[in-house]
N, C-alpha and C positions, 0 to 999 in steps of 0.2 A: 367184665373184660375192659370196658372204657374207663372204669374207676381205677382198676389196677394200672392201666397205661398212664393215666393222669398222675397217679401218685409216684410213678416212676420217671415222670417228666417226658413220656413218649406220646405226646398228643398228636393226632392227625394234623396235616398241613393246614386245612381250613380253620381248625380251632386254634392252631399257634398263630395264624394270620389275624383272626378275630381278636386276640388277646391285646393287640396294640391299636385297634380302632374301634369306633362306636357305630360303624355301619355295617351293612351286609357284605358277606364275602360269598361269591359265586364260584362254585366248582362244577364246570360243565362236563368233566370226564373223571368222576371220582375213582373210577377203576384204575386209572393211570396216575392220577395226581396224589391220591391219598391211599397208598398201599396198607397203612396201619389202621385205616378207618373201617369200623363194623359195616358201614353202607357201601363199601367198595364194590360189592357184587350185586347191586341193585339193577344193573342191566345198562346196556350202551346207549339207551334212549333217555335215560334219566340225569338229573343234575341236582346238586345240593346247594341250598342256601343256608349259610350260617351266620348267626347274629349273636352278639354278646347279650347276655341277661343282665340288665342293669336296672336298679331301683334306687332313687335318691343318691345318684352318683356313685353307687357301689356296685362292683361287678359280682355276680353270684355264679356265673358259669357261662355257657354257650347253649344255643338252641340250634340244631341242625335239622333241616326238613328236606325230604327228597321230593322232587317234582319231575314231571316230563321237562325236557330241556326247553320246550317252547313256553310252558306255564312259568318256568323260573324267570322269564324275561318279561312277564306281564307286570306292569306298574302295580295293579291291584294286589296281586299276590306278594309283592315286595313290600308294599305299604302295610299289608296284614302282619307279615313277619316282624316288621319294625315295630308295629303297635304292640304285639304280643310280648316282644323281648324288652320293651322299655317300659 
């Protein structure tokens, strides 16, 4: 589903936003902000962090992880996503 959407240029909002930055993108209400996202129905207490997958200055895609809203704000969690994605 996500691959088909990407091939048609219909990426979710968070992935479109991540395409132009090298930092994390926080979506605190995916059910409202990203209606095309497969994670939109994760629940009203969840948030998503999206980061570009980069290696040797080349972008390979994006990594999106769902967290509780509170955990998505923790620096330790954000640092882990940054480390994994770069």
